[in-house]
N, C-alpha and C positions, 0 to 999 in steps of 0.2 A: 682374926682380920677375913677369914674364911667367911666368917657369917657376916660379914658385915659386906662382903662383895654377892653374898648370896642375895642379901637382903637387898641390897642395887637393882638386882637382875630380874628380881620378880616384881620391885617397883616398876620399873619399866614394861615389863610386861601388863603387869593390871595397868597403865596408864595408858599401854596403846588399846586395851580391851575395850575401856569407857570413851565411848565416842557421842556426839552431837548428835541427835534424830537431822533427818530430811525435813526440813518447813516448805507450804507450798505459800506462799501470796496472793490471793483473790486481787480480783479488781475493781466488786462492787466492797460494798461496807459491812465485807464479812472479818473476825482476826485470823490472822497467820493461822493454821493448823501441823500440829507436829504431828509428822508420822514417817513410816517407812515407804520409799518412791519404789515401787517395781518396775514397772515401762511409761516413760516418755515415748507417746508414738506421736502420730504425724497431725492427729487433730482431741487427742484424751490423754488423762495420764491417771495411772491406775497405781492403787497405792493403798499401803495397811494403816490406819488410824491408828496412832499411839494413846487411846482414853481407854479406862476400864470397862468402857459399856461397849467396846467396839473392837478391844481390841480381839487379831485375828483374822478380821472382816477383811475382803479386798472389797476396796470401793473404786469407779470409774466417773472422773469428771472433764467434762467437755474442755478444751485449752481455752475457747472463748472466756471460760468465769475467771482463767490464771492469768495474773499479771508474770510471776518469775516464782522459779523456784531454789530453795539454796539444798545444795546437797550438804551430807553431814563433812565432808573434808572440807568447805567454805568457797566450791566453786559454783557461781548463781547461774544459772539458765534464765535468759532473759525470752519472756515470746510476745510476736506483734500482736498488734489488737486487730482481732479478727472481724468480718462483717455480719459474720452469722457462724453458729456452734457446729454448721457443718462444715467450712472453708477449712482447705489445708492450711496448716501451719505454719512461720518460717520462724526459728529463733536462733539464740546467740549462747554462747557458751562467755560468763565473765570469772578470771579468777588471777590471784596473782598468778605471776610464773617463775621467781625468781626463791632460791632459798639458801640460808648458813646454815653450815653443820657443821659439830665438832666430834670428832674420836672420844667415847665414852671414855675418860681415867679411870684405872683401876681394874675394872672389868676386863678388856682387852690388854694382855703384856705388851710393855716394853714399845710404846709407840703413842703421842697425842697427835692428832692432828687440826685443820683447820679448811673445810670445803665452801666452794660456790657450787652451785647446781644451776642453769638455767634452760630452762623450757623452750625449747625452739620450733615446736609445732608440730602434727603429722606424730605424735606420740615419741618424740625422740627430746634427751634433752643431753647438755654436754656436763660435765664437771671437772672442777678442779680442785685439785688440795696438793697443802703442802704443810709437814711435820715435821717430826723430830722424834727422834727413838733415842734410847737408853736402857740398859737393864736397869738403871734406880729409877725408871717410873712403874717398876713391876712389884705387886709384894710379893711373885714368886721371887726368892734369892740365890736360887741356886738351879742343877740342870743347864736347861734351854739360856736363861736367863743368865744365868751364872753370877751374880754380882758379887757371892762368895764362894765362891768356886775358881774363882780366879782366872775368870774372861769378863771382860770391860769392853763396853761400847757406846759409843754415842755417835750423832749426824744427824744429816736429815736428809729426807725424799721429797720425792714430787710426781704425781703424778698425776694425770690427763686420759678419760674415758666419758664415753658418748654411749650413752643408753637406749634402749627399746626398750619402751614400757609397753607389757602386753595385753594388761588389762585397765586402761585409763577410761576415763569418760566415753563410752562406746559413741560410734557414730552410727549402730542403729536401733539407736533408742532408750537401750538398756543401762540405766543408772549403775553401771558396773562396779564404779568405785565415787567417792567423795570429791573430787578434784583428780585434774590432766596428769597432777607429778605422783599421784602414789597408784600402787599396782606392782604386780610381780617384772622383773625386770632383768635383762641379759646385759652387760655392761663390756663390751672390752676395754682394755686400761694398758697404758704404758706407763712404766713405774721409772723412775731413774733415784739412787741412793747413793751417797757419800759417807762412806763409813770410817770410825778412827776406832782402832782396836787395841790391847792389851791381853795377851795370853801369859798368864804368872806359871810358877812351877819353881823344881830344884835341879839344878848340876852335880853330878860327881865328880870327881877327879882322884888321881892315882898317881903319884910318880912312877918311871917307869921301870922300876923294881918291884912295883906290886904295894909298896907299904905304904904310909903314911896317907888314908884318903883325905879329902878336903870336900866338901859342898859347898851352896852359894847358892842366891835366887837367882831365878832365869826369868827375865821378860824379853818375850818378844814384842816390838810397835810395828801395827799393819794401817796401812792406809789402802780401803777397798772403795773399787765404785762399780754399782752393779745397776747393770739392765734389764726388767723383767717384762713380759710379756702375758697378762694375766686375761684369763674369763671372767666375770663374776658374774653370779646370780645373784637375786636379792628380791625383797619384799620393800615398799616404801610405804608409811601411813601420815598421812595428814588429815588431823583433825579439825574438827569446824573451829576453834582457837588458834590455828595458823600454825599450830606446833607438829613437827617432824621428827618421825622415827624410821631409821634407816639402816634395817639386820641384811649382809651379805656374805657369802662366800666365793672364793676365787679361787681358780686354778691355773697354772701355767708356768713356764721355764726363766729361770733368769741365767744372767753371763755377767760373770764377775772376772774385775781383773784385780789381784792382790799385789801389793805390794810391801815388803818389807823395808821399814823404815829405821831400826834397829834393832838391837839383838845385848843383852846381858854379857859383858869382858869377860874370858875364862882365865885362870890364870895361866903365864908365861906357856913355851914350847917346852919344858920340863914336865910339863904333867900332862898325863894323858887324859881326853874325855870319855868315862863309861860309861854315862846315862844321864836322860833329861827326862824328868818325870814330872808332867804337867797337872796342874790340880783337877781342870774342868774334864772331862772326859768328853762328852755329850759330843756327837759326829753331827749335830743339828744345832743352828744357831736361829732363833727366833726376833728378828728385829721388825720390818713393817710387815714382811710377810717371813713364813717357816719356807727353811730350804736346808742344803746339805753345807758344810761347813769347809772353810779352805777348797775349792774344787772351780773349775773353770765354770762348768755348766751345771746346774743343777734346775731339780723340780721345784716349783716353785706352791705353795697353799696360801693363803689370806682368810681371817674373819674379822668380822668386825662388826659392832654397833654404833651406829653415828646418831646423836641428836642434835635437834637446830628449831630452826625458826623459817617462815614465808617472810618474803621481803619485798618490797615495791608496790607499786598501786596495782589496783585491779584492773585489769584490760581485758579486752575481747582475746578469745585465743582461736573458732572456727565458729561457722556456722553451720547448723544442721537444715537441711530441705525437709 
């Protein structure tokens, strides 16, 4: 199974590395050109052709001859028709502004989720997430996830975050990314989760004389409400065919409210409880994030990979002068 997870991981990395080329569409009867766009300036575009004869060369063409360009992430920059090659240009960016994503199963332990992201403009977007956590979602069956070590949990979590995208389609004319939702980002996030957990072990008792020891199963059932504030940093890739890959890592603090619902019954008072031995000895738990177990306040760390697709119609994003 570990080989399977490793294969999935490298398959995703390979998919993210294979992007479509930029394209230039001309106003005259000239076929579109596949290229790498370097700069989009006020009246010219510089680019590198992706042909065997011109590979590596940097060319410049007046925007007067260009209708629009399509960047590798699918964003389209359309140019207003000019009266002469020397006149200044006004152009508009068009792109899809919404994405649905899913937490990649089996790669990140113990959780699966669905997310909706909406680009709001000015390099900002909002993201809503709802998910389910359970140690039975993980290939890791012991330690932090503990399904085979006597600590089982399941529950739901909800998160809302606001992204600041640092390397979106640039305002200064540099095509630094192929889509307005692509690039490095920071995302403050509020996370709310409701978890039910079962902690298993063995109790041992003896009578007051010290003889006749007995033992039995120890089961403690908890209900926990968690509130976490996290700061995520990550990189999101948008490909030419509207696929989305989101890699992120977050740090923050979690506040926990544990409530003991039930505990296994010991023998009557003629017996003295001597020890309770729990099967799972991990001090941390890995649910929607990694945190300390059975404490009120804990540091929190999360990591994830989400895959998805752009949705909605292609709309105007902003104008560039």
